[in-house]
N, C-alpha and C positions, 0 to 999 in steps of 0.2 A: 539340725534335724530334730528339733524338739516337738514339732507338731505331729499329732497322730495321723498316719496316713488314712485316707478314706477307704471304706470297704467297697469292694466291687462284687456284686452278687454272681456275675458270670465269669469272673476272673479273680478268685479269692487270694491268689499269691503272685501278684505281678512282679514281685522282686525276684523270686526264684526262677520265674520264666524269662527273666532278663528284659521285661518290658518297662521296668522302672529302674533307674540307676541313680546313685547318689551324685549330686551335682551342686556346685556353688553358683551355677548360672541362673539367670532370671527367666521366668516364664514369659513367653511371647504374648500371653493373654492377659494375665493380671499384673505382670511386671515385677513380681516378688521373687526373691531367691529363697525358696522354702526347703532346700536340701535334696529335692528329688525332681527328676525330669523324665518324661516319657521317651522311650527309645524305639518303640515299635512302629509298625506301618501307619502311614497317614495318607488319606485321600483328600485332596484339596485342589481347587482351581488355581490357587496361588501356591506355587512350589517354593516360595520364599517365606513360608509362614513362621519358621522358627520353632523351637522346642517349647512344649507346654508341661505344666506341672499336673500331677494326678488330681489335685483339687479342682482345677478348671475342667478336667475331663469329667470328674464325678458330678459336678453341679451343672454340666451341660454348657458352660460358658465358652469353652474352646470350640464347640460346634456352633453355638449361637453367634459369637462375636467374630470368630475367624473362619467359619465355614468348614471346619475340620470334621472328617469322619475317620473312624479307626478300624472299620471293617467294611467290606463290600456288602450292601444290603442283601444281594442275591446269594451271598456266601452263607448267610444265616439259614441253615437248612441244607447246606451243601449243594447249592445250585440245583435243587430238586431231588437230591439223593435221599434226604430225610424229610419228615413232615414239615409243612409250613406252620408258622406260628403267627400270633396276632401282631399287627403292625407296631403296637407300643413296645412289644418285646424286641422286635427287630430294631426299633429306634433306640432302645436302651443299649443294646449291644453295639450298634454302629456309632452312636453319638455320645455315650456316657460310660463306655467300658474300654480299658486299654486292651488292645489286641496283642497277639503274639506274632513272632516272625516265623514264617515257613519258607520252604524252598520254592514253592510255587504259590499261587493265590491261596490265601488262607480260607478255610471253611469252618463253620461253627455248627457243631452237632446240636440237633434238637431232639427232644424226647418228651413224652407225656404233656404235649401242648406248650412246651416252653424251651428256651435255649438252655443248654446244659452248661455246667461250670467247667472252664478249661483247667485241667490239673497238670498239664505239662507235656513236654516232649518225652518220647520213650524209645529206647532201643530194645533189643531182645531181653536183656536182664530186667528192665523196668516193666516191660509188657508181661513177662512171666510172673513177676511179683503181683500184678493186678489180677491174674487168674485167667481161667479158661474163657469166660465171657468176653473179656477185653481182647484176648488173643483171637477168638472167633470173629469178633467185630472187625478187626484189622484184616484178617484173612479174607472174610467175605467182601470187604470193600476193595481189596487188592484184586479179587477175581482169580487168585492162584490156588492151586491144590498140589498134592503130591510133592515130588522133589522140588518143583519150582517154589512152592510155599516154604518148605523146610529151608531151602537156600536163602530165600528172601528174609525169613524170620531171623536166621543166623546173621544176616548182614545188617539188620536194623540197628541203628546207633543213635542214641539221644543227642549226641553232639556232632554227628556226621550225616552221611547220606547212604541209604534211605533212612528216614525218620518217621516214627509214628507220633501222632498228636492225640492225646487222650483227654476225654471229658467225662464228667460224672453227672448223671441226671439228678436234678435237685428234688425229684419226687420219688422215683423208684430206686435210685442209687446205682443203676446200671452204669458200667464203665464201657465206653465205646469211643470210636473216633475214626481216623483215617491215616494214611501214610502217603508220603511223596518223596521225591529225590531231586537232586540238582540236575 
């Protein structure tokens, strides 16, 4: 694990999110054992694609050579829930950014004309630590209010279900996201 991991604009800490894990295995794209492999969702016509290293994700070769995508293009912008962004931004998230694992189909927050940076899964404790703006974002997305919202907020669990998925806008710094459950 001597190589420096590539940086991902839209997923700055893929280790803490569990999307990258230490591994002695070889990458299905470059064939090298570089100490890390991707463990998140993959979309591909070939379900026997094997695991890829973060370097092959970052430089686009996992997409180019193996046809892998790491997020649903329609999910960038939350399937219409958030503003659409330029195709090159969608392509960067889908083709050159490790995704995170969610209970249902993952969505990627957009804000200020760009994809936001995924900062992690959150339960009530983590959501409260991010403040009222983050709490209101999850509440609004859930469509709940009153006692239903209070009960749902109390049930949110970063490692369980339901879970919130938080993002930070790269421009205005706003924290927002969505939640789902199994």
